[in-house]
C-alpha positions as CSV (number, residue, x, y, z in Angstrom):
1,X,25.6,-54.0,-8.0
2,X,26.8,-56.6,-5.3
3,X,24.7,-59.4,-3.1
4,X,22.7,-57.3,-1.0
5,X,21.3,-55.2,-3.6
6,X,21.1,-57.6,-6.1
7,X,18.3,-59.4,-2.3
8,X,16.9,-55.8,-2.1
9,X,15.9,-55.5,-5.5
10,X,14.4,-59.1,-5.8
11,X,12.3,-58.7,-2.1
12,X,11.0,-55.8,-3.4
13,X,10.4,-57.3,-6.9
14,X,8.6,-59.7,-5.4
15,X,6.9,-58.1,-2.6
16,X,5.1,-55.9,-6.0
17,X,4.5,-59.6,-7.2
18,X,2.6,-60.0,-3.9
19,X,0.7,-56.8,-4.5
20,X,-0.4,-57.0,-7.4
21,X,-1.6,-61.1,-6.8
22,X,-3.7,-59.4,-4.0
23,X,-5.0,-56.9,-5.4
24,X,-6.2,-59.0,-8.2
25,X,-7.2,-61.3,-6.2
26,X,-9.4,-58.5,-4.1
27,X,-10.5,-57.7,-6.7
28,X,-11.9,-60.4,-8.4
29,X,-14.1,-61.6,-4.7
30,X,-15.7,-58.4,-4.7
31,X,-16.7,-58.7,-8.4
32,X,-17.7,-62.0,-7.5
33,X,-20.0,-60.7,-4.4
34,X,-21.4,-57.7,-6.3
35,X,-22.8,-60.1,-8.0
36,X,-24.5,-62.5,-6.0
37,X,-25.6,-59.1,-4.4
38,X,-28.0,-58.2,-7.3
39,X,-28.8,-62.1,-8.2
40,X,-30.1,-62.1,-5.0
41,X,-32.1,-58.8,-5.5
42,X,-33.8,-60.1,-8.5
43,X,-34.6,-63.5,-7.0
44,X,-36.6,-61.7,-4.8
45,X,-38.4,-59.2,-7.5
46,X,-38.8,-62.3,-9.0
47,X,-39.9,-64.6,-6.3
48,X,-42.8,-61.5,-5.6
49,X,-43.9,-60.7,-9.5
50,X,-44.7,-65.0,-9.3
51,X,-46.1,-64.6,-5.6
52,X,-48.4,-61.6,-7.4
53,X,-49.3,-63.6,-10.7
54,X,-49.6,-67.6,-8.3
55,X,-52.3,-64.4,-6.8
56,X,-54.1,-63.8,-9.8
57,X,-54.4,-67.4,-10.5
58,X,-55.5,-68.5,-8.6
59,X,-58.3,-65.4,-8.1
60,X,-59.5,-66.1,-11.7
61,X,-59.7,-70.0,-11.1
62,X,-62.1,-69.3,-8.2
63,X,-63.8,-67.1,-10.7
64,X,-63.8,-70.1,-13.4
65,X,-65.0,-72.7,-10.5
66,X,-68.3,-70.2,-9.7
67,X,-69.0,-70.2,-13.6
68,X,-69.5,-73.3,-14.0
69,X,-70.7,-73.9,-11.4
70,X,-73.5,-71.8,-12.0
71,X,-74.0,-72.6,-15.7
């Protein structure tokens, strides 16, 4: 194996390492953004549920105030 073949083998190895690192980073980014999208959807669902519960609480407070007023 002469120096040119050795340089070619080293450059191929460096290319494979770079491609592996790029693939790993891309996978991690996809996982991160996928989790953030799921988290955002979950947050929106909980906020909607919280709004409904708050509306029920407000209605119950009005009803309680009316009962106190009538008693």
